[in-house]
DRENTI-968667 format. One record per residue: residue number from 1; residue in one letter; x, y, z of N, C-alpha, C in turn. Coordinates in Angstrom, 3 decimals. Example, Ala and Ser with C-alpha at 12.3 -4.5 7.8 and 13.67 -1.06 7.14 Angstrom:
BEGIN
i  aa  n.c1  n.c2  n.c3  ca.c1  ca.c2  ca.c3  c.c1  c.c2  c.c3
1  A  13.190  -5.690  7.800  12.300  -4.500  7.800  13.200  -3.300  7.800 .
2  S  12.850  -2.250  7.080  13.670  -1.060  7.140  12.900  0.030  7.870 .
***
This chain:
BEGIN
i  aa  n.c1  n.c2  n.c3  ca.c1  ca.c2  ca.c3  c.c1  c.c2  c.c3
1  M  102.518  91.753  75.931  101.286  91.805  77.039  102.707  92.898  78.070 .
2  F  101.874  93.287  78.627  102.220  94.046  79.583  101.865  93.778  81.653 .
3  L  103.735  93.126  81.509  103.493  92.312  83.091  104.154  93.735  84.174 .
4  F  102.878  94.143  84.697  103.062  95.248  86.120  103.752  95.077  86.958 .
5  S  104.731  95.648  87.649  105.587  94.873  88.865  105.794  96.299  89.022 .
6  A  105.985  96.094  90.337  106.450  97.696  91.069  107.380  97.537  92.374 .
7  K  108.248  97.774  92.505  109.693  97.513  93.431  109.882  98.686  93.892 .
8  S  110.617  98.998  95.149  110.730  99.538  96.108  112.319  99.356  96.469 .
9  S  113.904  99.547  96.588  114.870  99.528  96.264  115.308  100.606  97.109 .
10  A  116.869  100.048  97.837  117.917  100.736  98.249  119.502  100.337  97.973 .
11  N  120.146  100.772  97.675  121.287  100.937  97.208  122.023  100.223  98.521 .
12  V  123.341  99.484  98.440  123.932  99.097  99.821  124.619  100.220  100.221 .
13  C  125.477  101.400  99.823  125.644  102.000  100.549  124.225  103.158  101.714 .
14  S  123.209  102.812  101.234  122.074  103.544  101.623  122.023  102.252  102.990 .
15  V  122.132  101.628  102.898  121.832  100.096  103.562  123.012  100.092  104.896 .
16  A  124.402  100.486  104.412  125.064  100.842  105.125  125.635  101.872  106.227 .
17  A  124.174  102.457  106.071  124.559  103.754  106.577  123.326  103.632  107.734 .
18  I  122.455  103.019  107.669  120.661  103.066  108.184  121.229  101.779  109.276 .
19  V  122.393  100.569  108.862  123.206  99.726  109.383  123.988  100.258  110.854 .
20  L  124.538  100.860  110.328  125.404  101.891  111.561  124.598  102.983  112.543 .
21  A  123.567  103.686  111.612  122.321  104.550  112.544  121.698  103.662  113.538 .
22  A  121.814  102.283  112.553  120.581  101.259  113.862  121.120  100.927  114.799 .
23  T  122.587  100.834  115.001  123.191  100.312  116.193  122.985  101.228  117.772 .
24  A  122.630  102.577  117.520  122.048  103.441  118.429  121.491  102.766  120.060 .
25  P  121.726  102.626  120.723  121.004  102.159  121.781  119.484  102.607  122.166 .
26  A  119.275  103.754  121.634  117.636  104.716  121.687  117.032  103.905  121.198 .
27  V  117.883  102.825  119.417  116.832  101.918  118.343  116.851  100.478  118.870 .
28  A  116.925  100.354  119.677  117.714  98.914  120.233  116.397  98.316  120.097 .
29  G  115.919  96.797  119.391  114.824  96.092  118.953  114.278  96.800  118.208 .
30  E  114.316  98.065  117.616  113.225  98.775  116.489  113.430  97.723  115.411 .
31  V  112.440  98.101  114.284  112.766  96.988  112.896  112.498  98.470  112.139 .
32  F  113.418  98.853  111.021  113.198  99.779  109.725  113.013  98.686  108.671 .
33  Q  112.315  100.163  107.814  112.247  99.986  106.621  113.359  100.726  105.576 .
34  I  114.211  99.825  105.091  115.011  100.660  104.086  114.717  100.652  102.830 .
35  A  114.899  101.588  101.910  113.985  102.216  100.595  114.015  102.884  99.719 .
36  S  113.774  103.420  98.541  113.675  104.128  98.007  112.705  105.310  98.463 .
37  S  111.647  104.341  98.761  110.348  105.523  99.284  109.499  105.467  98.314 .
38  S  110.036  105.251  96.953  109.300  105.194  95.796  109.520  104.037  95.184 .
39  E  107.995  103.577  94.134  107.973  102.502  93.351  108.754  102.823  92.203 .
40  T  109.823  101.298  92.021  109.659  102.396  90.451  109.212  100.287  89.704 .
41  T  108.727  100.387  88.713  108.354  99.673  87.401  109.702  98.347  87.471 .
42  I  109.040  97.359  86.379  110.396  96.515  86.470  110.587  97.071  84.839 .
43  E  109.772  96.948  84.232  109.895  98.028  82.900  110.772  99.685  83.110 .
44  E  110.480  100.399  84.129  111.356  101.390  84.281  112.448  101.025  84.669 .
45  L  112.697  100.302  85.736  113.819  99.913  86.068  115.228  98.870  84.426 .
46  A  114.664  98.031  83.961  115.195  97.192  82.356  115.743  98.787  81.659 .
47  T  114.579  99.804  81.573  115.208  100.526  80.416  115.724  101.787  81.278 .
48  K  115.844  101.813  82.578  117.516  102.991  82.766  118.867  102.076  82.641 .
49  L  118.833  101.046  83.342  119.444  99.788  83.225  120.126  99.806  81.918 .
50  A  119.100  99.546  80.916  120.111  99.878  79.272  120.258  100.711  79.290 .
51  A  120.047  101.867  79.564  120.728  103.300  79.540  121.525  103.449  79.788 .
52  V  121.968  103.040  80.686  123.232  103.041  81.501  123.971  102.154  80.932 .
53  L  123.885  100.948  80.525  124.356  100.084  79.781  125.321  100.748  78.184 .
54  K  124.338  101.442  78.151  124.703  102.297  76.420  125.361  103.105  76.597 .
55  S  125.203  103.781  77.541  126.452  104.919  78.283  127.521  104.415  77.971 .
56  R  128.279  103.205  78.434  129.549  102.445  78.623  129.599  101.521  76.900 .
57  G  129.062  101.959  76.313  129.310  101.059  75.362  128.967  99.292  75.316 .
58  I  127.998  99.286  75.892  127.584  98.261  76.452  126.190  97.646  75.819 .
59  A  126.048  96.759  75.320  124.758  96.253  74.143  123.431  95.832  75.452 .
60  S  122.068  96.671  75.188  121.294  95.742  76.526  121.246  94.700  76.172 .
61  P  120.650  94.085  76.790  119.936  92.609  76.216  118.463  93.387  76.495 .
62  A  117.962  92.038  75.338  116.949  92.242  74.481  115.457  91.528  76.486 .
63  I  114.849  92.709  76.373  113.229  93.019  77.468  112.719  92.537  76.889 .
64  R  111.673  91.846  77.571  110.576  90.257  76.950  109.479  91.181  78.395 .
65  F  108.518  90.480  77.908  107.162  90.437  78.858  106.824  89.211  78.712 .
66  A  106.201  89.252  80.320  105.824  87.342  80.336  104.466  87.937  81.071 .
67  E  103.795  86.354  81.231  103.137  86.064  81.535  103.374  86.805  83.078 .
68  P  102.742  86.873  84.186  102.816  86.576  85.706  103.173  85.308  86.162 .
69  R  103.904  85.208  87.313  104.374  83.979  87.677  103.505  83.956  88.943 .
70  I  103.164  82.649  89.061  102.349  82.184  90.814  103.213  82.670  91.681 .
71  G  102.733  83.652  92.535  103.741  84.034  94.160  104.445  85.849  93.451 .
72  D  104.423  85.787  91.706  105.472  87.197  91.716  104.201  88.615  92.960 .
73  V  104.852  89.342  93.021  104.942  90.031  93.914  104.448  91.586  93.171 .
74  K  103.014  91.657  93.094  102.813  93.111  91.792  102.996  94.041  92.560 .
75  R  102.959  94.579  93.450  103.605  96.036  94.098  104.515  96.060  95.458 .
76  N  105.501  96.599  95.805  105.870  96.739  96.960  106.839  97.738  97.146 .
77  Y  106.291  98.203  98.251  106.041  99.666  98.149  106.675  99.765  100.023 .
78  S  108.101  100.171  100.306  108.344  100.563  101.852  108.067  101.537  102.133 .
79  D  107.679  101.827  103.360  107.624  103.759  104.551  108.662  103.020  104.684 .
80  T  109.738  104.673  104.663  110.907  104.765  105.403  110.452  105.515  106.261 .
81  S  109.346  106.469  106.652  109.098  107.270  107.617  109.596  107.333  109.181 .
82  K  109.642  106.043  109.438  110.198  105.510  111.187  111.651  105.926  110.606 .
83  A  112.512  105.325  109.715  113.978  105.521  110.007  113.989  106.793  109.729 .
84  R  113.282  107.792  108.782  113.718  109.304  108.919  112.918  110.048  110.247 .
85  K  112.108  109.681  110.869  111.939  110.380  112.172  112.985  109.506  113.705 .
86  L  112.829  108.597  113.455  113.827  107.501  114.635  115.774  107.850  113.923 .
87  L  116.012  107.576  112.677  117.379  107.701  112.441  118.160  109.133  111.991 .
88  G  117.111  109.594  111.358  117.636  111.210  110.471  118.100  110.595  109.134 .
89  W  117.167  108.981  108.826  117.566  108.516  107.484  116.754  108.817  106.451 .
90  S  117.526  109.478  105.180  116.882  109.078  104.046  117.077  108.614  103.232 .
91  P  116.804  108.505  101.733  117.945  107.509  100.920  118.762  109.388  99.824 .
92  R  120.027  108.953  99.671  120.508  109.716  98.950  121.168  109.365  97.700 .
93  T  120.537  108.960  97.117  121.172  107.932  95.662  120.042  108.005  94.959 .
94  L  119.602  108.275  93.762  118.929  108.237  92.758  119.030  107.354  92.096 .
95  L  118.494  106.622  91.871  118.212  105.011  91.135  119.239  104.970  89.826 .
96  A  119.041  106.076  89.040  120.051  105.751  87.686  121.463  105.501  88.586 .
97  D  121.625  107.004  89.110  123.080  106.846  89.912  123.595  105.682  90.436 .
98  G  122.501  105.086  91.506  122.703  103.672  92.152  123.045  102.770  90.821 .
99  L  122.107  102.498  89.569  122.461  101.707  88.850  123.656  102.237  88.029 .
100  D  123.995  103.348  87.865  125.583  103.602  87.345  127.057  103.062  88.337 .
101  E  126.992  103.410  89.100  127.713  102.778  90.621  127.813  101.164  90.516 .
102  T  126.269  100.423  90.129  126.417  99.070  90.341  127.212  98.315  89.123 .
103  V  126.684  98.580  87.903  127.421  98.567  86.860  129.045  98.695  87.045 .
104  E  129.124  99.936  87.147  131.283  100.352  87.182  131.705  98.958  88.437 .
105  W  130.785  98.987  89.953  131.311  97.812  90.468  131.660  96.263  89.391 .
106  F  130.272  95.955  88.882  130.855  94.748  87.822  131.548  94.854  86.970 .
107  L  131.853  95.632  85.812  132.769  95.975  85.265  134.215  95.968  86.043 .
108  H  134.674  96.630  86.709  135.733  96.536  87.436  136.020  94.980  88.215 .
109  A  135.081  94.908  88.728  135.119  93.674  89.272  135.674  91.832  88.173 .
110  R  134.994  92.462  87.233  134.953  91.360  85.791  136.499  91.503  85.453 .
111  E  137.322  93.140  85.541  138.387  93.341  84.843  139.716  92.508  86.006 .
112  S  138.984  92.690  87.552  140.244  92.149  88.750  140.154  90.677  88.733 .
113  C  138.765  90.169  88.070  138.679  88.608  87.828  139.612  88.082  86.689 .
114  K  139.619  88.755  85.816  140.457  88.347  84.476  141.869  88.459  84.848 .
115  D  142.682  89.282  85.594  143.481  89.787  85.908  143.948  88.505  87.092 .
116  K  143.344  88.032  87.535  143.829  86.941  88.653  143.672  85.312  87.543 .
117  R  143.335  85.159  86.552  143.469  83.574  85.611  144.902  83.437  85.332 .
***
């Protein structure tokens, strides 16, 4: 069974950049949506993450589909046009690159934790 769920996301560098930009007095009190401006299904996300893990010699966990749960958000799209217009912000990191950076961070953190035992 296929569970359709789509999300729009942003990586930590994008969020940090927008926090800095949003401190400008001209936009005080404004609310901005920060995301990729495109939907990614959970299946697409899992497939891309599996490819990143494979490229690093890490076995991908099994991907299983299940019935939707009560309260699941089926679609989530963030309109970032306000941030683009008022702050000159736009997403700069592709999903695959963001996933690669995230996996790298976790691998580094894991090694760092091993060194502290």
